[in-house]
Residue frames as qw, qx, qy, qz and C-alpha x, y, z in Angstrom:
[[0.802, 0.313, -0.189, -0.472, 136.54, 79.32, -4.08],
 [0.458, 0.390, -0.797, 0.051, 139.36, 76.77, -3.94],
 [0.168, -0.141, 0.827, -0.517, 138.35, 75.70, -0.44],
 [0.706, 0.208, 0.239, -0.634, 134.74, 75.22, -1.60],
 [0.730, 0.410, -0.479, -0.265, 135.91, 73.00, -4.46],
 [0.266, 0.332, -0.862, 0.275, 138.16, 70.98, -2.15],
 [0.427, -0.035, 0.639, -0.639, 135.34, 70.58, 0.38],
 [0.792, 0.294, -0.035, -0.533, 133.04, 69.33, -2.38],
 [0.618, 0.410, -0.669, -0.057, 135.63, 66.84, -3.60],
 [0.004, 0.266, -0.845, 0.464, 136.24, 65.63, -0.04],
 [0.582, 0.100, 0.485, -0.645, 132.50, 65.03, 0.32],
 [0.505, 0.117, 0.840, 0.160, 132.53, 62.83, -2.77],
 [0.484, 0.761, 0.168, -0.397, 131.12, 65.29, -5.28],
 [0.771, 0.211, 0.402, 0.446, 132.42, 64.46, -8.76],
 [0.258, -0.266, 0.264, 0.890, 134.39, 66.84, -10.94],
 [0.002, 0.364, 0.683, 0.633, 131.53, 66.75, -13.44],
 [0.267, -0.757, -0.596, 0.020, 128.99, 67.78, -10.78],
 [0.353, -0.592, -0.098, 0.718, 131.21, 70.62, -9.58],
 [0.160, -0.033, 0.465, 0.870, 131.48, 71.94, -13.14],
 [0.138, -0.560, -0.709, -0.406, 127.69, 71.67, -13.49],
 [0.362, -0.767, -0.459, 0.264, 127.21, 73.57, -10.20],
 [0.238, -0.763, 0.116, 0.589, 129.85, 76.22, -11.01],
 [0.723, 0.621, 0.287, 0.100, 129.63, 76.86, -14.78],
 [0.177, 0.935, -0.306, -0.044, 132.56, 79.30, -14.94],
 [0.436, -0.547, 0.710, 0.080, 134.87, 76.40, -14.02],
 [0.716, 0.383, -0.510, -0.284, 136.14, 73.78, -16.44],
 [0.974, -0.211, -0.076, 0.021, 136.97, 70.17, -15.61],
 [0.689, 0.380, -0.269, 0.555, 140.61, 71.02, -16.25],
 [0.076, -0.646, 0.290, -0.702, 140.52, 73.80, -13.64],
 [0.794, -0.471, 0.122, -0.365, 138.90, 71.56, -11.03],
 [0.966, 0.032, -0.129, 0.220, 141.43, 68.79, -11.71],
 [0.437, 0.551, -0.304, 0.642, 144.24, 71.34, -11.42],
 [0.428, -0.641, 0.259, -0.583, 142.93, 72.39, -8.00],
 [0.956, -0.259, 0.041, -0.131, 142.84, 68.76, -6.97],
 [0.847, 0.282, -0.198, 0.406, 146.35, 68.06, -8.25],
 [0.199, 0.627, -0.314, 0.685, 147.81, 71.16, -6.56],
 [0.605, -0.586, 0.204, -0.499, 146.23, 70.17, -3.26],
 [0.121, -0.424, 0.888, -0.130, 148.03, 66.84, -3.29],
 [0.729, 0.160, 0.539, -0.390, 144.94, 64.80, -4.13],
 [0.190, -0.112, 0.832, 0.508, 144.46, 62.50, -7.07]]
């Protein structure tokens, strides 16, 4: 799942859209994935 989120972010999908597409995730969780991957 982490790789899917990172792929989406790399393609320009917003955190808000990812949360809308994957309701079990929160914005905080997606941002944490981004931060742990070295992204901003």
